[in-house]
N, C-alpha and C positions, 0 to 999 in steps of 0.2 A: 628617611623614615620608611619602614616596611609597609607594604600594602596589606590591608585586611580584606575579608570577603565582601564587606559592604562597598569597598572601592570598585569591586568588579561590577556590581550592580549600578552604582553611580556612573561609571564609565558608559554603560549601556544606555542608561537613561539620558545622559548628557548628549549622546550621539544619535538619539532617537532609534536605538536598536531595542525595540520593545516587545519582541516575542519572548516572554519570560521562560516559556517551556524550553526554547532553544538555548537561551542564556544559561539556564540551570543545567541542562544537559552537558554543556561545555565545561561548566565548573565541576560537575560530578566526574566527568572524564579525566580531568586534570588532577583533581585532589585525591589523596589517599584516605582522607578522613571524612570528607562530606559526600554522602551517597544518597540523600534525599532532601526534600524541601524542609522537613522538620529539623534536621541537623544543621542546615544552612541558616534557618531562622534563629536558632540558638547560638550560632557562632559568627554572627555578622561582624563582630568586633575582634575576632580571632585573626592572627597573622596568617595569610595564605601559605599553603604548603606547596606551591608551584611557581613557576616564572610568570610574572604579570605580563611580560611582553608576549609570551606564548599564548596567554589568554586573549590578548588583543589581536594577535595574528589569527587565531582561530575564529574570533568574532567577525573580523574583517572578511575572512575567507568565506564565511556564510552570507553576510549581508551584502557585501560589495562585489565579491567574485562569483557568487551563486553556486558555491561548492556545496554538494548535498551533505546534510548533517551526518548521515551515515558514513561518510568518508572523512569526516573530521574527528568524530568519537569512535571508539572501538565498538560500542553498542549503544542503542537508544532505548528509552522507555516508550513504548507505543501501545496505547490502549491497555495499560497495565501489564505489558509483556516486555521482556528483554529481547530486543531484536538485533541481531548482527547481520551485516550485509557483506557478503563475500565479494572479492574483486571481480568486476564485470557484471555484477547483477544490479538491477535497478533499485535505487534506494527508495524506501517507502516514503510517499508523498502525503502531505496533510490531507488532500482531497480524497484520498482512499479511505481515510477514517469515516467519511460520510457514507461510503458504499457499505462498509462493514456494519456500521450502526444501523443502516436501512435493512440489510439482510437479517440482522438479529431481530429487529423489530418485526419483520415479516414472519420469522420462524417462531416468534412468541405469541403472535396474534393469529392472523388468518391461516397461516401455514404451520400451525404447531403440531400437526400430525406428521409432517415430513421428517424423514430419518436419514436420507442419504444424499449428499451433495458432491458435485464435481466442480473443483476449482481449476480452471484452465489458465495456462500461462502463470504459474504460481510464483515465479521468482524467489523471493525471500520466504514465501509461504505465508505472508502476512494476512491475506483475506481468509484463507481456510483456517489458519490458526486463530485469528480474531473471532471467527464464528465458533470454533470449537471451545475457545476459552470461556465464552458466555453460554454456550449450549452444548454441555458435555455429552448429551444423548445423541448428538448428530454424528453420523460417520462421514468423515471428510476424506475424499480422494483428491489429492493435489497432483497436477500434471504440468510438465514442462519438457521441452525438447532438449534443454541445456542440462548437461551432467552437473555443472557447477550449481545451477539453481536447485536441483534435486538435493545435492549435498547440503546447500544452504537451508533448505526447507527442513530437512532432517535435523540439522544442527539446532535450528530455532525451536523445533518441536520438543527436542530433548531438554533444551535449556529452560523451557517453560512447562515441562512435565505434561505435555499434550501428546496424545496418541492419534496419529493420522496415517493414512496410507499414501505413499508416493508412487507415481509411475512416470518413467522417462520414455517418451516417445513423441512423435508428431501429434498434435492435438486431434487431428482427424482420425487417428487410430483409436481414439477413446470412444468413438461413436458405435462401438460393437457391444456395449453393455448399457444397462438402464440406470437412470438416477432420478431423484425426486425433484432436484433443482440444480441449476448451474450458476456459477459466478465466473466472471472473466474480466481481466484487466490486460487486454492485448496491446501490442505495439500499434498505436493509432495516430501517429504523427504524419501528416503529409509531407512529402519531400520539400515542397515549396515553403512550408511553415517551419521547418526544422531550424533550430538555433545551433549552429555548429560550435558555438562556445561550450556546449554541453559535452562535446568529445573530449574536453580536457579532463573530464572526470568519469565519464560513463561510455559504454559501447553503443554504437549506432543501432544495433539490432534490438536494443531495449525500447526504441522509439519508433523505428520504421519497419514494417513488415518486409520480409525477404522478397515478397511479391511486388513491392513498391506501391501497393494499394492501401491506403489508410483505413479502408473499411472492409478489407479482405476477410478478416476474422468474423466480423459481424454478418457479413453476407453468407459465409459458409454455415455458421452456427444457426442463424435464423432459417435458412433454407432446409437444413437437415435436422432440426430439433426433434422431429418426431421419431428419429431413429434412436434417440438417446434418452428421451423423457419417458418415464414409466407410465404416468397417468396424464394423458393429453388434456384432461378436463380439470386438473388441479396441480399446478406447477408454477414455478417462476424461473426466469432467467434474468440475471442482473449483470449488466455491463458497466464498466467505467468507460467514458467516452471523452473525446476532445471538446473543449468549450465551444468550438464552432462547427460541430458535426451534426447538429440536430437536422438541418435541412437535407443533408446527404443521406441520413438514416431513415427519415420518415417514409420514403418510398418503399423501403424494405419491410415496414411493419403495418403500413396502412392497408385496410381491406383484407385482413387476415382473420382466421378463426380465434385468435387471441386478442387480448387488450394490451395496450402499452401506455406508458407514461414517462416523461422525462423529468428528472429531478436536479435541483441545484445543490451544490456543495455548501460548506460553511461560508465560503467567500462570495456566495450567491452566483457562481458561474454554473452554467449548464454542464453537468459532469456524469450524469448517470441515465441509463436507459433500462427500464423495467418492462419485461414482457411477461404477462401472467394470465392465468385462468383460474 
């Protein structure tokens, strides 16, 4: 008896694979006819147009082998954008959504007058593009030292009809111009904490700084922010951080002329550091 789309969802539910967003993305990637949740809802009893064993293989790769969704599907829907991840570039993580949403919230409220943002270590471009997608008036400059990352960001910008500027160079070379705010998701994993299983799917430089110091980017940016921030009395810098880095980062931000606050992500893990005035 042939499988129907409903069987795919039943398989996921039976095996406690309950991240529906992920399950749907895998179905969309395999199917030629189902491209959104509405189509899936109306076709639950339709015979699938792909190999069910391939669906199971992809589901297991995500849930059991920890393979990033961006390497299972050709592109993912992320904050209402189509995002493709080039080989070797960090796949967007769920926790980064929290950072993007916080940045948008800040730009729509207390910092609604800011117009120019610098996104460091841009990778796929997801943070800058996520901001631009919700705040079209903001000028975004996305930076990365990787040629592939810059190409990836440009590709995703075009795919979503978003206009941003990209600059390929060492992040320190971006400190010769002025910006209203900064976002940054740097390599922040300590060598002792690194899960080498991740190297099956991604490059080590996506996680560990070339300096071998898990807070290297934070130290440099916080020490030199006055060189790059336009108005020292009205700005914000928003970092993604490791879940266990708060105590390491506190000495960098305490007793300074700015304020700071740590935020949790959707999973209630400590994942963001906001510096602001």
